[in-house]
Residue, then its C-alpha position, 0 to 999 in steps of 0.5 A: a455478456g459476462v464479467d469484464v474484469v475482476v478487481c482483487a483488493l485482498r490485504g493481509m500478512p505475508g503468506e495470506v494474500l498470495p494463495l488466495q489471490m492465485r485462487v481468485l485468478e484461477l476462478s477468474r480464468a475459469a469464468k473467462v474473465p479477460r482482465f484482472v486487477a492484481a492486489d497490489f495497492l502498495p509501493d511500486y515494486t517494479p525496480a526490484l531493489p532491495s527495500l522492495a524485493e526483500h519486503p515479504m508483502l511486496a515479494e508475494r506481489i512480485e511472484f504473483r505478477k510473474h505468474l500472471g504475466t505468463l498467461d495468455d488468456i487474461v491480462g493484468l492491471h497493477v496499481h501502485i499507490g505508495c502508502l495509504l494515508e488513512m489511519d490504518e497505514l501511515f498514521g497507524f500500522m506503520g508505527v511512525w506517527d505518535g499522535q500524542r507527542r505529534q512526532f513523526s519518525h523516519w530513517g535516513d534522509p528526511d528529504a527522501r520522497f514517497d507516495v501517499t494515497t487515500v482509498a478514494d483516490a486509489a479507487s478512482a484511479t483504478a476505475d479510470a484505468l479500467f474505463s480507459g482500457s489501460m493495463g500494465d502498470v498505473r502509478v497514482a498518489t494523492a501526494t508525493v512527500s518527504s518526511r520533512e514536508l509531511v511534518d511541515e504540513l501537519s504543523r501548518q494545519g494543527p499544533a506543531a509536529t516534530l521530526c525524529c530520526g531513528g538512525t541511518l538506513g543501515d541502522l534500520e536494516a540492523a533493526i529488521s535483522s534483530s526483530s521478528g513477527l509484526d515488529r519486523i514487518r512494520l520495520q520492513c514497511q518503513r524501509s520500503l517507505f524511506a529508502g527512496e527506491a520506489p518510483t513516485a508519481n510526483s504528485g505534489l503536496q496539494g492532496l496531502r493538504r486536503f487530507i490533513n484539513t479533512a482528517g483534522p482532529e483524528l490526527w492529533g490523538s494517538p491511534g492507540p492499538w492498531t486496528s484497521p478502521g472501516q472505510p465508507g462503502l467497504v464491508q469486511v467479510d471472511l473470505k472462503l473460496e469454494a472449489a469450482d464444480s469441476d474441481r469436485s469429485 
């Protein structure tokens, strides 16, 4: 028996993930692997609306999805999770949470809803889909929340949090246009989160309450300079994909 599925969980900045994922797919096909879990694990981009299709990270996923869909020897699974709850995304890299001031910043409608998911729930949903034989699209969320609900839940289980509006979605688009580098990517992530264009799993708030109760004091202080913390069971490695024997002269 060979390998039944390859799970690609690559993460990185625009320009990094697509070529590596293409190579992982190439090697999977060479090994005759029949199923491939794409490195999505982000908001559901399938409507291809502006806040999603114009996000460089999501645009790469869309391009990869189109390529994968043209193949007849391997089928894909695309897991859409919204935004990760762990400190490396919603409460860290996204730049919307000030832990010292206990302030959550948003753009546009504070009642626009979005999915948030823990690493554990994303992994569990992926495993369930694979064991059930599902392919195509799977949408999962620990909770589906709005900015207002998020602040209410943070205040319910800790010191009072406040909500801060950075402006309209038009103001956000203007800020994106005038920014560059990592700041631009952060703002584009915020746009995909707050625009309300990504489909949601409608998962309610119970999962968010459990997460806040478990995370506890980690959310009360500022994350400081953003780094991606280690996750239990995961090991960070430097990935170098060697050419297959048939590629070598």
